[in-house]
N, C-alpha and C positions, 0 to 999 in steps of 0.2 A: 549379550547372551541372556535370553529370558530363562530365569531359574526359579524352580519351585523349591522353596526352603521350608523346613520344618523347625520351629522353635519349641523347645521343651522347657519345662519349668512351670512358671505361673505368670500371672498378669504383670507383676513388677519386672520380671526378666524380659517379657515381650515388649513392654513399653521402653525399656532401656535399649533393646536391640533396634526398635523402630526409630528412636531418636538418633542412634548412631548411623542408621541407614540414611536418614534424611540429612545428617551432617555430611555424609559422603557424597550426597547429590544423586543417589540412586533412586530410580522410580519404582514404586511398589504399589500394588493394588490387591484387593481381596479376591478370593476365589468366589465363583458363583456357587449357589447352593448345590447344584448338580456336581460341580467339580469337587466341592468339599466332601460330599457323600462318597464320591469315587475314591479319593485319596485316603479317607479314613478307613475304608474297607481294604484298599490295596496295601497300606502300610500297617494295618491293625493297630491304629493309634487311639489313644483315649482323648476324647474331645476336651476333657478338663485339664489335660497335661500337655497337649500339643496344639500348636497354632500353625497354620499354613498360609504362606503369602507368595504371590508372584513378584519377583524382583528383577529389574533390568540391570544386569551387571555390565558395566562398560569394560570392553576388552580392547587392548592396544596390541597391534601386531598381526601376525598371521592367523587366519581362521582355522588352520589345521589343528592347533592346540587350544582353541577357544574354550572348549568344555573343561579342559584341565586347568586353564588359567582361572576360569570362573570358580572351580572347586577350591583352588588355592585362596582366592579372595574371600570366599565364604568361610573357609577355615580361619583366615586371619580376622575376619569379623567376629567369629565365635570366641577367639582368644581375647580380642580387645574388650568385649563386653562381658566376658566370663559367663557365657550362656551356651548351652548345648544347641548348636544349629547344624542341621544337615542339609546338604544340597541334594534334593531328591530327583529332580528332573531338569535336564539342560536342553533347551530348545533354541537353536540358532536361527535367527531371522535372516533370510536372504535379502540383502539390501544392495541394489544395483542402481547407483545414481545415474540419471540421464545426463549425457554430455550436452550442456547448453552452448549455443553458438556464442562467439566472441564478437563484440562490436566496438568500433572506434568512434569516439565522440569528436565531432568537428563543428566548426562554425558554419551557420547557414543563414546569416542575416540577409535581408532583402532590402530593396530600395524603399525609402519612406513612402507612406501612402500619399497619393496626390501627385507624385513625381511622374512626368511623362517623358519617356526616352524614345528617340527615333528608332525605327525598326531594326536597322543594321546594328546599331550600337547596343540595342537591347538584346538581340540574339547573341552578339559577340560576348557581352557581359555574362549572359546565362551560360554559354559554353565554357568560358574561362573559369567561372566560379565552380562549375561542375567538375572540370578537370582538376582544379585546385583542391576541391573537397575530397576527391577520390585518389589523389596522389600524395596526400599527407601534408600539403602546404597550409591547410587551415585546421590541423588537429589541435586539440586542447589538452593532450597528454592524459586522457582518461579513457580507460577500457572497461567494458562491462560484459559479464557473462550472464545472459538472460534471453528471454524471447524478445522479438523486435519491439513490441509495444511496451514491455516492461523496461527495456533498455532506454528507449526514447523518453519514457516518463521519468526514469531516474536521472537521466542526463539533464532534463529541463527543470526538475524540481529540487534535487538535492544540491542546492547551491547556497553558499553563505550569503550571497547578495539577493536571494529571493528567486522565484521562478523566472526562467528565461525561455522565450520562444525562438531565439535565434540559434539554437543548438539542434543538431540532428546526429544520427548514427549511420555508419556504413558497416557491412559485414566484413570480417577479417578471415573467415574460412567458409567452406562450402556449406556448413550446417545452417547458415543464415538465409539460404535461398528458400523461396516459397516451395512447399511440397517436398522438401528434403526429409528423409526418414531419420528420426532421432533414436539412436540406440543407447542402451545402457553401457556404462564403462566396462564392466566385466564381460558383457555379451560381445562388445566390439573387440576387446582384447582376445577373447577366445576365437572369434571369427577370423581375425588377422592371423592367429597361429595356425588355425585349421585350413586357412587358404594358402598361406605362404609355405608352411611346412611340407605338405605333400608336393608342391611344385619344386621345392629344393630336392626332395627325394627323387622326383622324376628326373631332375637334372643329373643327379648322381648315377642313376641307372643308365641314362642315355650316354653319359660319359664313359661308364664302364663297358657298355656294349661295343664301343669302337675298338676295343683291344681283346676281344674274345672270339672264339670260333663261332661259326654261324648258329649252331644250336643254342649255345649259351647266350649269344647276342640276341636271339629271338626271345629267350626267356626274360632277359633284361628289358627288352622293348615291351613285352607284355606287362611286366611289373611297372614300367613307367606309365603305361596307359592306366593301369589300376590305381596308381598314385594320383592321377589327375581327377579321378572320380570324386573323392571327398572334397577336393578343392572346389570343383564345380558345384557339388551339392551344397557346400557352405555358402557359396556366392548367392545361390537362389534361396536358401533357407533363411539367411539373416534378414533381409536381402541387402546386397551391397549397392544397389542403385534403385531408382524410383520405379522402374518397370523391368519386366522379364527380358525384354529386348536389350536394354542397357546392361543387365547382368550377363547376358549371353555375349555381348560385345566385349565386356571386361574379361570374361573367361577366355575368349578366343585370343585376345591381344596378349594376355598374361601368359597363356600356354605357348603361343608362337614365340614370344620374346624369350622364354626360358629355353625352348628348343633351338632357336637360332643362336642364342648365346652359348649353348652347350655344344652344338654340332657345327656351328659356323654356317655361312651362306654357301649353299651347294653350287659348285662350278659346273655349268652345263657343258662347256667345251674345255676339256683338260689341255694343259699346255704341252706341246710336243717336246720330248727330251732332246731330240737331235738338232733342234734349231731349224732355220729356214734353208731349203735347198737352193 
């Protein structure tokens, strides 16, 4: 939480507070001349009695109470250094970390240079080693979250026995494929909620419509269609796939799956109640 603090008193009190802030590990920096003029006018402060700083206050837990938690920490700081300190402005930085793909490190040693292998044996060895590398038989029990180039570089150079060229990585999730869109963690969580929630609501309305009179059932069907709109909009807005055509396919499959699961597979020829004559 980026906080604008006002320290009152004099230079000794300010230096004491700054030492305490550095002991806590908080990041602080001075205001620009324009910011200083603005805050002095806004808070009607005396330049000889007040000092303003930007302080990065670390907050643990939910962001809903981040400003209140930052104010409490500023108050605790004021008590510890026995200096009047006000938290004047609280600015929350939106930090949404990008979900990096996960890679599994495996052995990828090749034949020694100068070794000549017959054609069939060479192709057979290449195929078997490829299968072993991608099925986990040659794993070295190391996993890395990074881009492909960074993961390969870490796998080959962060070794106690020195750099090794006989190691490689393979992707463990879909984010490692070329061209895959990388979303932020919060953006992806919101997208999943906005895509799955309306589809669940659609299922609820479709299930309710089966037990109502025609007019009420029609209203439920209309609401079910309305619920599908935000789900489809989210799929295209995020987006959930690399192209609009793939997003459309995902939406159609998800909507049909929810409808079939809720309503069941329609029977074209109903079974006769009286049996066979």
